[in-house]
mmJSON file of the N, C-alpha and C atoms, coordinates in Angstrom:
{"data_MODEL":{"atom_site":{
"group_PDB":["ATOM","ATOM","ATOM","ATOM","ATOM","ATOM","ATOM","ATOM","ATOM","ATOM","ATOM","ATOM","ATOM","ATOM","ATOM","ATOM","ATOM","ATOM","ATOM","ATOM","ATOM","ATOM","ATOM","ATOM","ATOM","ATOM","ATOM","ATOM","ATOM","ATOM","ATOM","ATOM","ATOM","ATOM","ATOM","ATOM","ATOM","ATOM","ATOM","ATOM","ATOM","ATOM","ATOM","ATOM","ATOM","ATOM","ATOM","ATOM","ATOM","ATOM","ATOM","ATOM","ATOM","ATOM","ATOM","ATOM","ATOM","ATOM","ATOM","ATOM","ATOM","ATOM","ATOM","ATOM","ATOM","ATOM","ATOM","ATOM","ATOM","ATOM","ATOM","ATOM","ATOM","ATOM","ATOM","ATOM","ATOM","ATOM","ATOM","ATOM","ATOM","ATOM","ATOM","ATOM","ATOM","ATOM","ATOM","ATOM","ATOM","ATOM","ATOM","ATOM","ATOM","ATOM","ATOM","ATOM","ATOM","ATOM","ATOM","ATOM","ATOM","ATOM","ATOM","ATOM","ATOM","ATOM","ATOM","ATOM","ATOM","ATOM","ATOM","ATOM","ATOM","ATOM","ATOM","ATOM","ATOM","ATOM","ATOM","ATOM","ATOM","ATOM","ATOM","ATOM","ATOM","ATOM","ATOM","ATOM","ATOM","ATOM","ATOM","ATOM","ATOM","ATOM","ATOM","ATOM","ATOM","ATOM","ATOM","ATOM","ATOM","ATOM","ATOM","ATOM","ATOM","ATOM","ATOM","ATOM","ATOM","ATOM","ATOM","ATOM","ATOM"],
"id":[1,2,3,4,5,6,7,8,9,10,11,12,13,14,15,16,17,18,19,20,21,22,23,24,25,26,27,28,29,30,31,32,33,34,35,36,37,38,39,40,41,42,43,44,45,46,47,48,49,50,51,52,53,54,55,56,57,58,59,60,61,62,63,64,65,66,67,68,69,70,71,72,73,74,75,76,77,78,79,80,81,82,83,84,85,86,87,88,89,90,91,92,93,94,95,96,97,98,99,100,101,102,103,104,105,106,107,108,109,110,111,112,113,114,115,116,117,118,119,120,121,122,123,124,125,126,127,128,129,130,131,132,133,134,135,136,137,138,139,140,141,142,143,144,145,146,147,148,149,150,151,152,153],
"type_symbol":["N","C","C","N","C","C","N","C","C","N","C","C","N","C","C","N","C","C","N","C","C","N","C","C","N","C","C","N","C","C","N","C","C","N","C","C","N","C","C","N","C","C","N","C","C","N","C","C","N","C","C","N","C","C","N","C","C","N","C","C","N","C","C","N","C","C","N","C","C","N","C","C","N","C","C","N","C","C","N","C","C","N","C","C","N","C","C","N","C","C","N","C","C","N","C","C","N","C","C","N","C","C","N","C","C","N","C","C","N","C","C","N","C","C","N","C","C","N","C","C","N","C","C","N","C","C","N","C","C","N","C","C","N","C","C","N","C","C","N","C","C","N","C","C","N","C","C","N","C","C","N","C","C"],
"label_atom_id":["N","CA","C","N","CA","C","N","CA","C","N","CA","C","N","CA","C","N","CA","C","N","CA","C","N","CA","C","N","CA","C","N","CA","C","N","CA","C","N","CA","C","N","CA","C","N","CA","C","N","CA","C","N","CA","C","N","CA","C","N","CA","C","N","CA","C","N","CA","C","N","CA","C","N","CA","C","N","CA","C","N","CA","C","N","CA","C","N","CA","C","N","CA","C","N","CA","C","N","CA","C","N","CA","C","N","CA","C","N","CA","C","N","CA","C","N","CA","C","N","CA","C","N","CA","C","N","CA","C","N","CA","C","N","CA","C","N","CA","C","N","CA","C","N","CA","C","N","CA","C","N","CA","C","N","CA","C","N","CA","C","N","CA","C","N","CA","C","N","CA","C","N","CA","C","N","CA","C"],
"label_alt_id":[null,null,null,null,null,null,null,null,null,null,null,null,null,null,null,null,null,null,null,null,null,null,null,null,null,null,null,null,null,null,null,null,null,null,null,null,null,null,null,null,null,null,null,null,null,null,null,null,null,null,null,null,null,null,null,null,null,null,null,null,null,null,null,null,null,null,null,null,null,null,null,null,null,null,null,null,null,null,null,null,null,null,null,null,null,null,null,null,null,null,null,null,null,null,null,null,null,null,null,null,null,null,null,null,null,null,null,null,null,null,null,null,null,null,null,null,null,null,null,null,null,null,null,null,null,null,null,null,null,null,null,null,null,null,null,null,null,null,null,null,null,null,null,null,null,null,null,null,null,null,null,null,null],
"label_comp_id":["UNK","UNK","UNK","UNK","UNK","UNK","UNK","UNK","UNK","UNK","UNK","UNK","UNK","UNK","UNK","UNK","UNK","UNK","UNK","UNK","UNK","UNK","UNK","UNK","UNK","UNK","UNK","UNK","UNK","UNK","UNK","UNK","UNK","UNK","UNK","UNK","UNK","UNK","UNK","UNK","UNK","UNK","UNK","UNK","UNK","UNK","UNK","UNK","UNK","UNK","UNK","UNK","UNK","UNK","UNK","UNK","UNK","UNK","UNK","UNK","UNK","UNK","UNK","UNK","UNK","UNK","UNK","UNK","UNK","UNK","UNK","UNK","UNK","UNK","UNK","UNK","UNK","UNK","UNK","UNK","UNK","UNK","UNK","UNK","UNK","UNK","UNK","UNK","UNK","UNK","UNK","UNK","UNK","UNK","UNK","UNK","UNK","UNK","UNK","UNK","UNK","UNK","UNK","UNK","UNK","UNK","UNK","UNK","UNK","UNK","UNK","UNK","UNK","UNK","UNK","UNK","UNK","UNK","UNK","UNK","UNK","UNK","UNK","UNK","UNK","UNK","UNK","UNK","UNK","UNK","UNK","UNK","UNK","UNK","UNK","UNK","UNK","UNK","UNK","UNK","UNK","UNK","UNK","UNK","UNK","UNK","UNK","UNK","UNK","UNK","UNK","UNK","UNK"],
"label_asym_id":["A","A","A","A","A","A","A","A","A","A","A","A","A","A","A","A","A","A","A","A","A","A","A","A","A","A","A","A","A","A","A","A","A","A","A","A","A","A","A","A","A","A","A","A","A","A","A","A","A","A","A","A","A","A","A","A","A","A","A","A","A","A","A","A","A","A","A","A","A","A","A","A","A","A","A","A","A","A","A","A","A","A","A","A","A","A","A","A","A","A","A","A","A","A","A","A","A","A","A","A","A","A","A","A","A","A","A","A","A","A","A","A","A","A","A","A","A","A","A","A","A","A","A","A","A","A","A","A","A","A","A","A","A","A","A","A","A","A","A","A","A","A","A","A","A","A","A","A","A","A","A","A","A"],
"label_entity_id":["1","1","1","1","1","1","1","1","1","1","1","1","1","1","1","1","1","1","1","1","1","1","1","1","1","1","1","1","1","1","1","1","1","1","1","1","1","1","1","1","1","1","1","1","1","1","1","1","1","1","1","1","1","1","1","1","1","1","1","1","1","1","1","1","1","1","1","1","1","1","1","1","1","1","1","1","1","1","1","1","1","1","1","1","1","1","1","1","1","1","1","1","1","1","1","1","1","1","1","1","1","1","1","1","1","1","1","1","1","1","1","1","1","1","1","1","1","1","1","1","1","1","1","1","1","1","1","1","1","1","1","1","1","1","1","1","1","1","1","1","1","1","1","1","1","1","1","1","1","1","1","1","1"],
"label_seq_id":[1,1,1,2,2,2,3,3,3,4,4,4,5,5,5,6,6,6,7,7,7,8,8,8,9,9,9,10,10,10,11,11,11,12,12,12,13,13,13,14,14,14,15,15,15,16,16,16,17,17,17,18,18,18,19,19,19,20,20,20,21,21,21,22,22,22,23,23,23,24,24,24,25,25,25,26,26,26,27,27,27,28,28,28,29,29,29,30,30,30,31,31,31,32,32,32,33,33,33,34,34,34,35,35,35,36,36,36,37,37,37,38,38,38,39,39,39,40,40,40,41,41,41,42,42,42,43,43,43,44,44,44,45,45,45,46,46,46,47,47,47,48,48,48,49,49,49,50,50,50,51,51,51],
"pdbx_PDB_ins_code":[null,null,null,null,null,null,null,null,null,null,null,null,null,null,null,null,null,null,null,null,null,null,null,null,null,null,null,null,null,null,null,null,null,null,null,null,null,null,null,null,null,null,null,null,null,null,null,null,null,null,null,null,null,null,null,null,null,null,null,null,null,null,null,null,null,null,null,null,null,null,null,null,null,null,null,null,null,null,null,null,null,null,null,null,null,null,null,null,null,null,null,null,null,null,null,null,null,null,null,null,null,null,null,null,null,null,null,null,null,null,null,null,null,null,null,null,null,null,null,null,null,null,null,null,null,null,null,null,null,null,null,null,null,null,null,null,null,null,null,null,null,null,null,null,null,null,null,null,null,null,null,null,null],
"Cartn_x":[13.571,12.805,11.324,10.908,9.508,9.246,10.268,10.314,9.705,9.578,9.131,8.01,7.159,5.786,4.775,3.48,2.554,2.871,2.197,1.94,3.376,4.157,5.56,6.479,6.262,7.083,6.905,5.642,5.139,5.618,5.832,6.128,7.704,8.269,9.853,10.24,9.396,9.9,8.98,8.083,7.452,8.152,8.017,8.388,7.314,7.359,6.343,6.395,5.312,5.308,4.122,4.384,3.473,2.181,1.094,-0.179,-0.835,-1.101,-1.922,-3.194,-4.016,-5.421,-5.976,-6.62,-7.316,-8.721,-8.98,-10.041,-11.286,-12.374,-13.685,-13.7,-13.112,-13.059,-11.602,-11.247,-9.963,-9.85,-8.898,-8.874,-7.958,-6.922,-6.113,-6.823,-7.766,-8.562,-9.409,-9.99,-10.972,-10.243,-8.886,-8.245,-7.555,-7.722,-7.168,-5.64,-4.904,-3.51,-2.998,-3.869,-3.384,-3.02,-2.076,-1.587,-2.882,-3.021,-2.479,-2.804,-1.917,-2.032,-2.54,-3.643,-4.261,-4.159,-4.968,-4.86,-5.053,-5.814,-6.217,-5.022,-4.046,-2.855,-1.951,-1.789,-0.892,-1.369,-2.626,-3.092,-2.74,-2.949,-2.701,-1.249,-0.199,1.08,1.599,0.97,1.118,0.911,-0.229,-0.652,0.242,0.929,1.782,3.154,3.553,4.989,5.119,5.919,6.214,7.247,7.213,8.193,9.016],
"Cartn_y":[33.059,32.421,32.311,33.342,33.223,32.359,31.764,31.071,29.565,29.221,27.807,27.644,28.768,28.756,28.477,28.049,27.725,26.558,26.582,25.379,24.904,26.046,25.85,25.078,25.585,25.226,23.598,23.532,22.036,21.213,21.432,20.719,20.568,21.521,21.515,20.346,20.367,19.315,17.945,17.935,16.611,15.567,14.38,13.325,13.014,13.517,13.277,11.697,10.971,9.751,9.429,8.599,8.388,7.593,7.745,7.204,6.462,5.255,4.306,4.249,4.397,4.304,2.998,2.297,1.296,1.739,1.466,1.723,0.934,1.183,0.502,-1.056,-1.239,-2.785,-3.161,-4.26,-4.867,-5.812,-5.103,-5.837,-7.127,-7.056,-8.138,-9.584,-8.968,-9.988,-10.704,-9.983,-10.543,-11.291,-10.878,-11.73,-12.956,-12.902,-14.171,-14.24,-13.108,-12.895,-12.593,-12.854,-12.696,-14.018,-14.236,-15.639,-15.824,-17.24,-18.264,-18.385,-18.634,-18.779,-20.077,-20.057,-21.236,-21.681,-22.607,-23.197,-22.21,-20.982,-19.847,-19.143,-18.736,-17.984,-18.884,-20.214,-21.124,-21.124,-21.226,-21.23,-20.007,-18.823,-17.667,-17.56,-17.909,-17.917,-18.83,-20.046,-20.78,-20.366,-19.596,-19.092,-17.903,-17.212,-16.1,-16.455,-17.568,-17.928,-18.872,-18.269,-19.049,-20.222,-21.289,-22.245,-22.383],
"Cartn_z":[17.415,18.486,17.992,17.144,16.699,15.603,14.878,13.666,14.029,15.213,15.48,16.089,15.682,16.14,15.132,15.216,14.167,13.395,12.26,11.473,10.744,10.419,9.844,10.964,11.944,13.169,13.557,13.482,13.73,12.587,11.442,10.302,10.405,10.891,11.027,11.902,12.972,14.157,14.065,13.143,12.943,11.936,12.175,11.043,10.13,9.074,8.123,7.692,7.473,7.003,6.176,5.245,4.199,4.675,3.981,4.534,3.531,3.746,2.857,3.28,2.247,2.423,1.365,2.032,1.027,0.448,-0.796,-1.516,-0.951,-1.544,-0.966,-1.357,-2.468,-3.028,-2.802,-2.273,-2.175,-3.329,-4.535,-5.725,-5.529,-4.626,-4.349,-3.742,-3.016,-2.312,-3.401,-4.168,-5.216,-6.214,-6.673,-7.577,-6.981,-5.599,-5.144,-4.905,-4.866,-4.698,-3.434,-2.354,-1.106,-0.457,0.455,1.083,1.83,2.098,1.308,-0.101,-0.931,-2.299,-2.529,-3.633,-3.927,-5.426,-5.854,-7.252,-8.23,-7.868,-8.871,-9.081,-8.233,-8.52,-9.259,-8.897,-9.771,-11.134,-11.445,-12.705,-13.339,-12.747,-13.393,-13.824,-12.788,-13.091,-14.268,-14.318,-15.305,-16.569,-16.721,-17.951,-18.383,-17.539,-17.713,-18.112,-17.57,-17.727,-19.027,-19.781,-21.233,-20.834,-21.463,-21.312,-22.59],
"occupancy":[1.0,1.0,1.0,1.0,1.0,1.0,1.0,1.0,1.0,1.0,1.0,1.0,1.0,1.0,1.0,1.0,1.0,1.0,1.0,1.0,1.0,1.0,1.0,1.0,1.0,1.0,1.0,1.0,1.0,1.0,1.0,1.0,1.0,1.0,1.0,1.0,1.0,1.0,1.0,1.0,1.0,1.0,1.0,1.0,1.0,1.0,1.0,1.0,1.0,1.0,1.0,1.0,1.0,1.0,1.0,1.0,1.0,1.0,1.0,1.0,1.0,1.0,1.0,1.0,1.0,1.0,1.0,1.0,1.0,1.0,1.0,1.0,1.0,1.0,1.0,1.0,1.0,1.0,1.0,1.0,1.0,1.0,1.0,1.0,1.0,1.0,1.0,1.0,1.0,1.0,1.0,1.0,1.0,1.0,1.0,1.0,1.0,1.0,1.0,1.0,1.0,1.0,1.0,1.0,1.0,1.0,1.0,1.0,1.0,1.0,1.0,1.0,1.0,1.0,1.0,1.0,1.0,1.0,1.0,1.0,1.0,1.0,1.0,1.0,1.0,1.0,1.0,1.0,1.0,1.0,1.0,1.0,1.0,1.0,1.0,1.0,1.0,1.0,1.0,1.0,1.0,1.0,1.0,1.0,1.0,1.0,1.0,1.0,1.0,1.0,1.0,1.0,1.0],
"B_iso_or_equiv":[0.0,0.0,0.0,0.0,0.0,0.0,0.0,0.0,0.0,0.0,0.0,0.0,0.0,0.0,0.0,0.0,0.0,0.0,0.0,0.0,0.0,0.0,0.0,0.0,0.0,0.0,0.0,0.0,0.0,0.0,0.0,0.0,0.0,0.0,0.0,0.0,0.0,0.0,0.0,0.0,0.0,0.0,0.0,0.0,0.0,0.0,0.0,0.0,0.0,0.0,0.0,0.0,0.0,0.0,0.0,0.0,0.0,0.0,0.0,0.0,0.0,0.0,0.0,0.0,0.0,0.0,0.0,0.0,0.0,0.0,0.0,0.0,0.0,0.0,0.0,0.0,0.0,0.0,0.0,0.0,0.0,0.0,0.0,0.0,0.0,0.0,0.0,0.0,0.0,0.0,0.0,0.0,0.0,0.0,0.0,0.0,0.0,0.0,0.0,0.0,0.0,0.0,0.0,0.0,0.0,0.0,0.0,0.0,0.0,0.0,0.0,0.0,0.0,0.0,0.0,0.0,0.0,0.0,0.0,0.0,0.0,0.0,0.0,0.0,0.0,0.0,0.0,0.0,0.0,0.0,0.0,0.0,0.0,0.0,0.0,0.0,0.0,0.0,0.0,0.0,0.0,0.0,0.0,0.0,0.0,0.0,0.0,0.0,0.0,0.0,0.0,0.0,0.0],
"pdbx_formal_charge":[null,null,null,null,null,null,null,null,null,null,null,null,null,null,null,null,null,null,null,null,null,null,null,null,null,null,null,null,null,null,null,null,null,null,null,null,null,null,null,null,null,null,null,null,null,null,null,null,null,null,null,null,null,null,null,null,null,null,null,null,null,null,null,null,null,null,null,null,null,null,null,null,null,null,null,null,null,null,null,null,null,null,null,null,null,null,null,null,null,null,null,null,null,null,null,null,null,null,null,null,null,null,null,null,null,null,null,null,null,null,null,null,null,null,null,null,null,null,null,null,null,null,null,null,null,null,null,null,null,null,null,null,null,null,null,null,null,null,null,null,null,null,null,null,null,null,null,null,null,null,null,null,null],
"auth_seq_id":[1,1,1,2,2,2,3,3,3,4,4,4,5,5,5,6,6,6,7,7,7,8,8,8,9,9,9,10,10,10,11,11,11,12,12,12,13,13,13,14,14,14,15,15,15,16,16,16,17,17,17,18,18,18,19,19,19,20,20,20,21,21,21,22,22,22,23,23,23,24,24,24,25,25,25,26,26,26,27,27,27,28,28,28,29,29,29,30,30,30,31,31,31,32,32,32,33,33,33,34,34,34,35,35,35,36,36,36,37,37,37,38,38,38,39,39,39,40,40,40,41,41,41,42,42,42,43,43,43,44,44,44,45,45,45,46,46,46,47,47,47,48,48,48,49,49,49,50,50,50,51,51,51],
"auth_comp_id":["UNK","UNK","UNK","UNK","UNK","UNK","UNK","UNK","UNK","UNK","UNK","UNK","UNK","UNK","UNK","UNK","UNK","UNK","UNK","UNK","UNK","UNK","UNK","UNK","UNK","UNK","UNK","UNK","UNK","UNK","UNK","UNK","UNK","UNK","UNK","UNK","UNK","UNK","UNK","UNK","UNK","UNK","UNK","UNK","UNK","UNK","UNK","UNK","UNK","UNK","UNK","UNK","UNK","UNK","UNK","UNK","UNK","UNK","UNK","UNK","UNK","UNK","UNK","UNK","UNK","UNK","UNK","UNK","UNK","UNK","UNK","UNK","UNK","UNK","UNK","UNK","UNK","UNK","UNK","UNK","UNK","UNK","UNK","UNK","UNK","UNK","UNK","UNK","UNK","UNK","UNK","UNK","UNK","UNK","UNK","UNK","UNK","UNK","UNK","UNK","UNK","UNK","UNK","UNK","UNK","UNK","UNK","UNK","UNK","UNK","UNK","UNK","UNK","UNK","UNK","UNK","UNK","UNK","UNK","UNK","UNK","UNK","UNK","UNK","UNK","UNK","UNK","UNK","UNK","UNK","UNK","UNK","UNK","UNK","UNK","UNK","UNK","UNK","UNK","UNK","UNK","UNK","UNK","UNK","UNK","UNK","UNK","UNK","UNK","UNK","UNK","UNK","UNK"],
"auth_asym_id":["A","A","A","A","A","A","A","A","A","A","A","A","A","A","A","A","A","A","A","A","A","A","A","A","A","A","A","A","A","A","A","A","A","A","A","A","A","A","A","A","A","A","A","A","A","A","A","A","A","A","A","A","A","A","A","A","A","A","A","A","A","A","A","A","A","A","A","A","A","A","A","A","A","A","A","A","A","A","A","A","A","A","A","A","A","A","A","A","A","A","A","A","A","A","A","A","A","A","A","A","A","A","A","A","A","A","A","A","A","A","A","A","A","A","A","A","A","A","A","A","A","A","A","A","A","A","A","A","A","A","A","A","A","A","A","A","A","A","A","A","A","A","A","A","A","A","A","A","A","A","A","A","A"],
"auth_atom_id":["N","CA","C","N","CA","C","N","CA","C","N","CA","C","N","CA","C","N","CA","C","N","CA","C","N","CA","C","N","CA","C","N","CA","C","N","CA","C","N","CA","C","N","CA","C","N","CA","C","N","CA","C","N","CA","C","N","CA","C","N","CA","C","N","CA","C","N","CA","C","N","CA","C","N","CA","C","N","CA","C","N","CA","C","N","CA","C","N","CA","C","N","CA","C","N","CA","C","N","CA","C","N","CA","C","N","CA","C","N","CA","C","N","CA","C","N","CA","C","N","CA","C","N","CA","C","N","CA","C","N","CA","C","N","CA","C","N","CA","C","N","CA","C","N","CA","C","N","CA","C","N","CA","C","N","CA","C","N","CA","C","N","CA","C","N","CA","C","N","CA","C","N","CA","C","N","CA","C"],
"pdbx_PDB_model_num":[1,1,1,1,1,1,1,1,1,1,1,1,1,1,1,1,1,1,1,1,1,1,1,1,1,1,1,1,1,1,1,1,1,1,1,1,1,1,1,1,1,1,1,1,1,1,1,1,1,1,1,1,1,1,1,1,1,1,1,1,1,1,1,1,1,1,1,1,1,1,1,1,1,1,1,1,1,1,1,1,1,1,1,1,1,1,1,1,1,1,1,1,1,1,1,1,1,1,1,1,1,1,1,1,1,1,1,1,1,1,1,1,1,1,1,1,1,1,1,1,1,1,1,1,1,1,1,1,1,1,1,1,1,1,1,1,1,1,1,1,1,1,1,1,1,1,1,1,1,1,1,1,1]
}}}
């Protein structure tokens, strides 16, 4: 009965979830890779894909 008290008891019955924290600078936004995609991403993909 006493095993379910305190921090360990709380962890036993809690559903742990991952936490995502963004950094100070949003690199995806600076690179232009967030939707809606524009000509910048099209040019980048064109240079990366070999024909």
